[in-house]
RODO-2510 file (C-alpha; in nm, 4 decimals, decimal comma):
residues 396
     n   res          X          Y          Z
     1     m     0,0000     0,0000     0,0000
     2     t     0,2815     0,2384     0,0844
     3     w     0,4483     0,1770    -0,2513
     4     d     0,1194     0,2400    -0,4305
     5     l     0,0765     0,5679    -0,2440
     6     f     0,4324     0,6671    -0,3347
     7     r     0,3731     0,5998    -0,7049
     8     l     0,0440     0,7895    -0,6919
     9     a     0,2211     1,0863    -0,5297
    10     v     0,4851     1,0893    -0,8050
    11     r     0,2132     1,0721    -1,0712
    12     n     0,0230     1,3620    -0,9138
    13     i     0,3392     1,5767    -0,9061
    14     l     0,4158     1,5018    -1,2696
    15     h     0,0546     1,5671    -1,3659
    16     r     0,0832     1,9271    -1,2416
    17     r     0,4296     1,9982    -1,3773
    18     l     0,4241     2,3773    -1,3968
    19     r     0,2890     2,4254    -1,0457
    20     s     0,5278     2,1614    -0,9107
    21     w     0,8273     2,3252    -1,0784
    22     l     0,7377     2,6665    -0,9409
    23     t     0,7084     2,5147    -0,5941
    24     v     1,0378     2,3269    -0,6284
    25     i     1,2192     2,6439    -0,7364
    26     g     1,1428     2,8074    -0,4016
    27     i     1,3179     2,5238    -0,2163
    28     l     1,5933     2,5132    -0,4793
    29     i     1,6970     2,8777    -0,4335
    30     g     1,7144     2,8566    -0,0566
    31     t     1,9032     2,5261    -0,0541
    32     a     2,1486     2,6487    -0,3185
    33     a     2,2262     2,9617    -0,1144
    34     v     2,2809     2,7685     0,2084
    35     v     2,4917     2,4968     0,0426
    36     a     2,7095     2,7513    -0,1400
    37     l     2,7748     2,9503     0,1775
    38     i     2,8528     2,6426     0,3859
    39     a     3,0766     2,4884     0,1185
    40     i     3,2736     2,8107     0,0735
    41     g     3,2978     2,8689     0,4488
    42     q     3,4168     2,5162     0,5255
    43     g     3,6655     2,5265     0,2383
    44     l     3,8016     2,8607     0,3573
    45     q     3,8266     2,7326     0,7141
    46     r     4,0121     2,4194     0,6022
    47     t     4,2529     2,6216     0,3886
    48     i     4,3256     2,8804     0,6581
    49     t     4,3891     2,6039     0,9108
    50     s     4,6284     2,4378     0,6678
    51     q     4,8085     2,7663     0,5996
    52     v     4,8387     2,8361     0,9719
    53     g     4,9884     2,4896     1,0144
    54     q     5,2439     2,5593     0,7416
    55     i     5,3357     2,9090     0,8569
    56     v     5,3137     2,8650     1,2341
    57     g     5,3572     2,4903     1,2735
    58     f     5,1918     2,2427     1,5050
    59     n     5,4686     2,2719     1,7652
    60     t     5,4927     2,6506     1,7690
    61     v     5,3902     2,8983     2,0368
    62     l     5,3227     3,2650     1,9575
    63     v     5,3630     3,5424     2,2128
    64     m     5,1585     3,8467     2,1087
    65     p     5,0105     4,1623     2,2603
    66     q     4,6535     4,1516     2,3858
    67     g     4,4034     4,3113     2,1507
    68     m     4,4343     4,4105     1,7863
    69     g     4,6180     4,7436     1,8027
    70     f     4,8768     4,7857     1,5267
    71     n     5,1318     4,9715     1,7413
    72     q     5,1094     4,7471     2,0478
    73     q     5,4350     4,5985     2,1719
    74     i     5,5331     4,3626     2,4516
    75     r     5,8492     4,3201     2,6584
    76     v     6,0274     3,9937     2,5742
    77     d     6,3688     3,8469     2,6553
    78     p     6,4637     3,6160     2,3624
    79     e     6,7543     3,4606     2,5559
    80     a     6,5250     3,3687     2,8442
    81     l     6,2822     3,2077     2,6001
    82     r     6,5598     3,0003     2,4413
    83     a     6,6681     2,8796     2,7884
    84     i     6,3268     2,7275     2,8666
    85     p     6,3406     2,3434     2,8765
    86     g     6,1746     2,1955     2,5692
    87     v     6,2325     2,5027     2,3494
    88     r     6,4255     2,4306     2,0294
    89     a     6,4434     2,7890     1,8997
    90     a     6,2932     3,1292     1,9712
    91     v     6,2961     3,4629     1,7903
    92     a     6,1461     3,8017     1,8597
    93     v     6,0181     4,0174     1,5748
    94     r     6,1090     4,3780     1,6492
    95     t     6,0646     4,6747     1,4176
    96     e     6,1753     5,0310     1,4852
    97     t     6,1536     5,3523     1,2840
    98     g     6,4958     5,5059     1,2326
    99     y     6,6521     5,7952     1,0438
   100     v     6,8493     5,6561     0,7494
   101     e     7,0838     5,8401     0,5142
   102     g     7,2107     5,6913     0,1888
   103     p     7,4233     5,8054    -0,1056
   104     g     7,1217     5,9400    -0,2889
   105     g     6,8457     5,9963    -0,0325
   106     k     6,7384     5,9950     0,3306
   107     g     6,4297     5,9556     0,5459
   108     f     6,2622     5,7767     0,8331
   109     l     6,2338     5,4084     0,7472
   110     s     6,1419     5,0812     0,9164
   111     v     6,4372     4,8873     1,0540
   112     v     6,3730     4,5198     1,1282
   113     g     6,5875     4,3106     1,3608
   114     y     6,6880     3,9936     1,1779
   115     d     6,7668     3,6592     1,3371
   116     p     6,8820     3,3673     1,1166
   117     a     6,6262     3,1477     1,2914
   118     m     6,3541     3,3547     1,1223
   119     d     6,4197     3,1693     0,7978
   120     e     6,2907     2,8534     0,9623
   121     l     6,0316     2,9886     1,2029
   122     t     5,8563     3,2451     0,9822
   123     a     5,7854     3,0826     0,6488
   124     e     5,6032     3,3960     0,5273
   125     l     5,9214     3,6035     0,5611
   126     d     6,0524     3,5658     0,2066
   127     l     6,3959     3,7292     0,1923
   128     t     6,4654     3,6560    -0,1738
   129     l     6,7640     3,8594    -0,2890
   130     a     6,7918     4,0436    -0,6195
   131     a     7,1556     4,1331    -0,5593
   132     g     7,4275     4,0609    -0,3055
   133     g     7,4023     3,8149    -0,0196
   134     k     7,2599     3,7639     0,3278
   135     l     7,3734     3,9142     0,6557
   136     t     7,6898     3,7461     0,7810
   137     a     7,8486     3,9962     1,0207
   138     p     7,7542     4,2912     1,2422
   139     r     7,7046     4,6359     1,0899
   140     q     7,5645     4,4911     0,7691
   141     v     7,2224     4,5728     0,6220
   142     v     6,9916     4,4271     0,3605
   143     l     6,7640     4,6785     0,1874
   144     g     6,4159     4,6358     0,0481
   145     a     6,3736     4,7073    -0,3225
   146     r     6,2072     5,0486    -0,2822
   147     t     6,4307     5,1377     0,0098
   148     a     6,7423     5,0845    -0,2030
   149     q     6,5919     5,3013    -0,4754
   150     a     6,4926     5,5780    -0,2325
   151     l     6,8375     5,5839    -0,0710
   152     g     7,0198     5,5489    -0,4012
   153     a     7,2232     5,2669    -0,2476
   154     q     7,3874     4,9684    -0,4151
   155     v     7,5530     4,6554    -0,2811
   156     g     7,8916     4,7471    -0,1300
   157     q     7,7962     5,1050    -0,0422
   158     t     7,7367     5,2423     0,3055
   159     v     7,4229     5,3852     0,4611
   160     a     7,3883     5,5529     0,8014
   161     i     7,1179     5,4305     1,0387
   162     e     7,0777     5,6632     1,3365
   163     d     7,4276     5,7970     1,2502
   164     h     7,5799     5,4472     1,2600
   165     p     7,7402     5,3265     0,9361
   166     f     7,6170     4,9990     0,7861
   167     q     7,7451     4,8260     0,4759
   168     v     7,4836     4,7214     0,2200
   169     v     7,5385     4,3497     0,1525
   170     g     7,2118     4,2666    -0,0219
   171     i     6,9011     4,4078    -0,1868
   172     l     6,5728     4,2181    -0,1748
   173     a     6,3796     4,1315    -0,4873
   174     r     6,0742     4,3496    -0,5407
   175     q     5,7636     4,1826    -0,4044
   176     g     5,3939     4,2411    -0,4711
   177     d     5,2542     4,5185    -0,2562
   178     q     4,9049     4,3753    -0,2312
   179     r     4,9966     4,0115    -0,1646
   180     g     5,2831     3,8999     0,0499
   181     g     5,5666     4,1430     0,0755
   182     g     5,5043     4,1982     0,4442
   183     v     5,6644     4,0837     0,7651
   184     p     5,4109     3,8493     0,9295
   185     a     5,1720     4,0276     1,1653
   186     v     5,3830     4,3433     1,1614
   187     g     5,2483     4,5036     0,8471
   188     v     5,5826     4,6446     0,7257
   189     p     5,6255     4,5824     0,3522
   190     l     5,9531     4,4120     0,2708
   191     n     6,0017     4,6558    -0,0137
   192     d     6,0271     4,9464     0,2327
   193     a     6,2267     4,7877     0,5143
   194     l     6,5906     4,7541     0,6168
   195     f     6,7158     4,4367     0,7833
   196     v     6,9991     4,4371     1,0354
   197     f     7,1039     4,1766     1,2897
   198     y     6,8894     4,1776     1,6033
   199     e     7,1900     4,2681     1,8200
   200     d     7,2642     4,5656     1,5955
   201     l     6,9030     4,6787     1,6361
   202     r     6,9477     4,6633     2,0128
   203     t     7,2539     4,8856     1,9806
   204     l     7,0710     5,1343     1,7594
   205     f     6,7675     5,1487     1,9873
   206     p     6,8800     5,0697     2,3434
   207     g     6,6347     4,9926     2,6156
   208     p     6,3949     4,7078     2,6843
   209     d     6,3147     4,4642     2,4044
   210     l     5,9698     4,5872     2,3036
   211     v     5,8685     4,3575     2,0207
   212     q     5,5642     4,3069     1,8006
   213     y     5,5560     3,9358     1,8781
   214     a     5,7795     3,6370     1,9497
   215     i     5,7858     3,2870     1,8025
   216     v     5,8854     2,9857     2,0106
   217     k     5,9507     2,6508     1,8432
   218     v     5,8936     2,3564     2,0769
   219     q     6,0878     2,0317     2,0603
   220     d     5,8976     1,7342     1,9209
   221     n     5,9018     1,5417     2,2505
   222     a     5,8184     1,8406     2,4705
   223     a     5,4791     1,9258     2,6178
   224     i     5,3453     2,2461     2,4674
   225     a     5,1359     2,3196     2,7758
   226     a     5,4448     2,3099     2,9991
   227     v     5,6361     2,5358     2,7598
   228     k     5,3478     2,7854     2,7538
   229     t     5,3497     2,7947     3,1336
   230     a     5,7250     2,8571     3,1392
   231     v     5,6907     3,1318     2,8770
   232     r     5,4236     3,2983     3,0860
   233     e     5,6510     3,2890     3,3917
   234     s     5,9331     3,4427     3,1846
   235     l     5,7055     3,7293     3,0834
   236     r     5,5895     3,7860     3,4396
   237     a     5,9519     3,8092     3,5502
   238     l     5,9867     4,1044     3,3110
   239     g     5,6673     4,2618     3,4404
   240     e     5,4826     4,1979     3,1150
   241     e     5,1095     4,1489     3,1735
   242     n     4,9766     4,2538     2,8330
   243     a     5,0825     3,9422     2,6417
   244     q     4,8826     3,6453     2,5229
   245     i     5,0373     3,3048     2,4539
   246     v     4,8724     3,0953     2,1863
   247     d     4,9618     2,7750     2,0049
   248     f     4,8339     2,6099     1,6887
   249     e     4,5230     2,4686     1,8584
   250     d     4,4332     2,8090     2,0018
   251     l     4,4721     2,9775     1,6631
   252     t     4,2688     2,7175     1,4751
   253     q     3,9953     2,7281     1,7395
   254     r     3,9724     3,1064     1,7066
   255     i     3,9579     3,0743     1,3291
   256     r     3,6827     2,8133     1,3495
   257     t     3,4847     3,0225     1,5958
   258     m     3,5126     3,3397     1,3896
   259     l     3,4358     3,1792     1,0536
   260     g     3,1670     2,9602     1,2076
   261     g     2,9852     3,2621     1,3461
   262     v     2,9973     3,4489     1,0155
   263     q     2,8964     3,1351     0,8278
   264     a     2,6022     3,0661     1,0597
   265     f     2,4833     3,4262     1,0263
   266     l     2,4931     3,4167     0,6458
   267     a     2,3390     3,0705     0,6327
   268     g     2,0589     3,1925     0,8604
   269     i     1,9844     3,4756     0,6196
   270     a     1,9851     3,2329     0,3279
   271     g     1,7633     2,9978     0,5295
   272     i     1,4842     3,2557     0,5027
   273     s     1,4625     3,1565     0,1353
   274     i     1,3989     2,7972     0,2380
   275     l     1,1254     2,9156     0,4739
   276     v     0,9635     3,1046     0,1880
   277     g     0,9950     2,7909    -0,0239
   278     g     0,8251     2,5897     0,2490
   279     i     0,5349     2,8341     0,2530
   280     g     0,5106     2,7847    -0,1234
   281     v     0,4882     2,4078    -0,0719
   282     m     0,2130     2,4578     0,1860
   283     n     0,0191     2,6839    -0,0487
   284     t     0,0514     2,4320    -0,3320
   285     m    -0,0678     2,1457    -0,1116
   286     y    -0,3682     2,3431     0,0174
   287     t    -0,4635     2,4155    -0,3426
   288     a    -0,4214     2,0470    -0,4272
   289     v    -0,6524     1,9477    -0,1411
   290     l    -0,9226     2,1826    -0,2669
   291     e    -0,8861     2,0628    -0,6261
   292     r    -0,8892     1,6942    -0,5369
   293     t    -1,1645     1,6899    -0,2774
   294     r    -1,3803     1,4557    -0,4878
   295     e    -1,0763     1,2321    -0,5514
   296     i    -1,0215     1,2103    -0,1757
   297     g    -1,3891     1,1180    -0,1309
   298     v    -1,3605     0,8385    -0,3900
   299     m    -1,0468     0,7048    -0,2203
   300     k    -1,2232     0,6902     0,1154
   301     a    -1,5384     0,5414    -0,0370
   302     v    -1,3404     0,2452    -0,1762
   303     g    -1,1691     0,1748     0,1553
   304     a    -0,8766     0,4202     0,1974
   305     k    -0,8187     0,5275     0,5555
   306     g    -0,7418     0,8776     0,6757
   307     r    -0,3791     0,7785     0,7357
   308     h    -0,3503     0,6697     0,3707
   309     v    -0,4667     1,0103     0,2501
   310     l    -0,2358     1,1769     0,4999
   311     m     0,0593     0,9718     0,3760
   312     l    -0,0231     1,0475     0,0132
   313     f    -0,0078     1,4227     0,0602
   314     l     0,2995     1,4011     0,2829
   315     f     0,4722     1,2005     0,0087
   316     e     0,3875     1,4702    -0,2431
   317     s     0,5101     1,7601    -0,0320
   318     g     0,8195     1,5719     0,0840
   319     l     0,9123     1,4726    -0,2714
   320     m     0,8806     1,8318    -0,3892
   321     g     1,1065     1,9389    -0,1049
   322     l     1,3544     1,6615    -0,1833
   323     g     1,3529     1,7507    -0,5522
   324     g     1,4193     2,1147    -0,4734
   325     g     1,6929     2,0137    -0,2294
   326     t     1,8664     1,7887    -0,4834
   327     l     1,8661     2,0550    -0,7528
   328     g     1,9616     2,3185    -0,4960
   329     l     2,2559     2,1047    -0,3811
   330     i     2,3861     2,0790    -0,7360
   331     a     2,3263     2,4484    -0,8032
   332     g     2,4827     2,5513    -0,4710
   333     l     2,8011     2,3565    -0,5375
   334     g     2,8164     2,5048    -0,8854
   335     v     2,7793     2,8549    -0,7425
   336     a     3,0476     2,7852    -0,4811
   337     w     3,3008     2,6589    -0,7372
   338     t     3,2221     2,9438    -0,9747
   339     a     3,2535     3,2057    -0,7002
   340     t     3,5913     3,0744    -0,5814
   341     a     3,7191     3,0566    -0,9405
   342     v     3,6097     3,4144    -1,0141
   343     v     3,7562     3,5501    -0,6889
   344     g     4,0775     3,3574    -0,7505
   345     r     4,1107     3,5033    -1,0985
   346     l     4,0298     3,8587    -0,9869
   347     f     4,2834     3,8497    -0,7032
   348     d     4,5341     3,6247    -0,8779
   349     a     4,4908     3,3556    -0,6137
   350     q     4,3885     3,0494    -0,8135
   351     g     4,4120     2,7303    -0,6126
   352     t     4,4258     2,9168    -0,2809
   353     f     4,1165     2,7382    -0,1544
   354     t     3,8338     2,5251    -0,2872
   355     p     3,4816     2,4659    -0,1541
   356     a     3,4474     2,1744     0,0865
   357     l     3,2055     1,8984    -0,0121
   358     g     3,1434     1,6477     0,2640
   359     a     2,8950     1,3686     0,3146
   360     g     2,7427     1,5619     0,6024
   361     l     2,6686     1,8593     0,3789
   362     v     2,5130     1,6413     0,1063
   363     f     2,2910     1,4336     0,3329
   364     g     2,2122     1,7307     0,5547
   365     a     2,0916     1,9397     0,2605
   366     l     1,8776     1,6569     0,1215
   367     l     1,7317     1,5611     0,4598
   368     f     1,6612     1,9225     0,5536
   369     s     1,4896     2,0017     0,2248
   370     f     1,2791     1,6851     0,2475
   371     a     1,1831     1,7735     0,6049
   372     v     1,0868     2,1281     0,5033
   373     g     0,8641     1,9941     0,2273
   374     a     0,7061     1,7269     0,4457
   375     i     0,6451     1,9593     0,7407
   376     s     0,4970     2,2220     0,5101
   377     g     0,2505     1,9613     0,3873
   378     v     0,1386     1,8430     0,7314
   379     l    -0,1505     2,0857     0,7753
   380     p    -0,2913     2,0424     0,4214
   381     a    -0,2513     1,6645     0,4535
   382     r    -0,4358     1,6583     0,7869
   383     r    -0,7165     1,8613     0,6342
   384     a    -0,7424     1,6152     0,3475
   385     a    -0,7356     1,3145     0,5829
   386     r    -1,0205     1,4537     0,7961
   387     l    -1,2591     1,5206     0,5071
   388     p    -1,5813     1,3173     0,5521
   389     p    -1,6283     1,0857     0,2500
   390     v    -1,9878     1,1913     0,1818
   391     e    -1,9105     1,5634     0,1875
   392     a    -1,6019     1,5076    -0,0226
   393     l    -1,8027     1,3219    -0,2903
   394     r    -2,0625     1,6021    -0,2970
   395     y    -1,7921     1,8743    -0,3316
   396     e    -1,7936     2,0631    -0,6639
***
């Protein structure tokens, strides 16, 4: 009997194709919007987590100022951090603004303290040279591409930083201003910076080590929680109370929370479309009940029970919801892939991230759309099931 009711429901939907299609489209649009937003959000979250793992590392601890202020600094002792048991390497990223004079220009420029360990710990710090070599001795400097041009300096010449002479040993290759080209989390473009050894920076700008942030690499067999506790004690010994200590898990959790909140908000807005689609299903089913009142009376007269009529109309509404959900799933994934491709081409970031398609998203979209259709048909189906057979047969 159930199979017969299912086939009858399919036949009734196909019999009223235009109305059914218009009803399905309402579910389709809402499902497509929700699926596209979720797929893009999950793909972006997965990619950012992967990038954080590559740049920061799973066994890395970051020491940063509290809050989001650009000019905030914290007091850090790099030697004390390196002496902590379980720490393999530690660097502090410190940037100061100094007065620089060159053979062909002068001005106030950003001077970055360089530590050779940065090459390993900060993968985003791309010190690709266009000329010369790397820092090998004190009182040497590597210039950014625009800095070298502004100072009129070449490899082998001398520039004065805060009235201290430094020999130019290298010039960085010009990097894109809008992508990359910046010291991680500092916001100083590599093109406009000067790099000197960290100890030279201390000499140029004496006083406490006020840094933008510090990176601590933990040994593979060490407990990150114990290292974080020791780092916190080191900061307290310096009187630093404005620092936060985060590891890979903390960063990824913050990313998931932030993106999840934005994603839920947008998906909620898109979900209004599904609600409107559900109202369309309800309207269609109420109209179907009115049009098929005599048919319902005939069914009951030949032995159909109220539950059979109820099931018939629930099948119809649920199938329309499922049909809209299936087409919406396909359309939503198409929109997500198209959107990421267009954004990647506009911002020259092809392959940066792709939408995430998981079994949970597929089955969730189909189940949700079917449930919306079925629930929207409950009231019309109950009305049809409660029609008295005699009155239904007399209905014109």
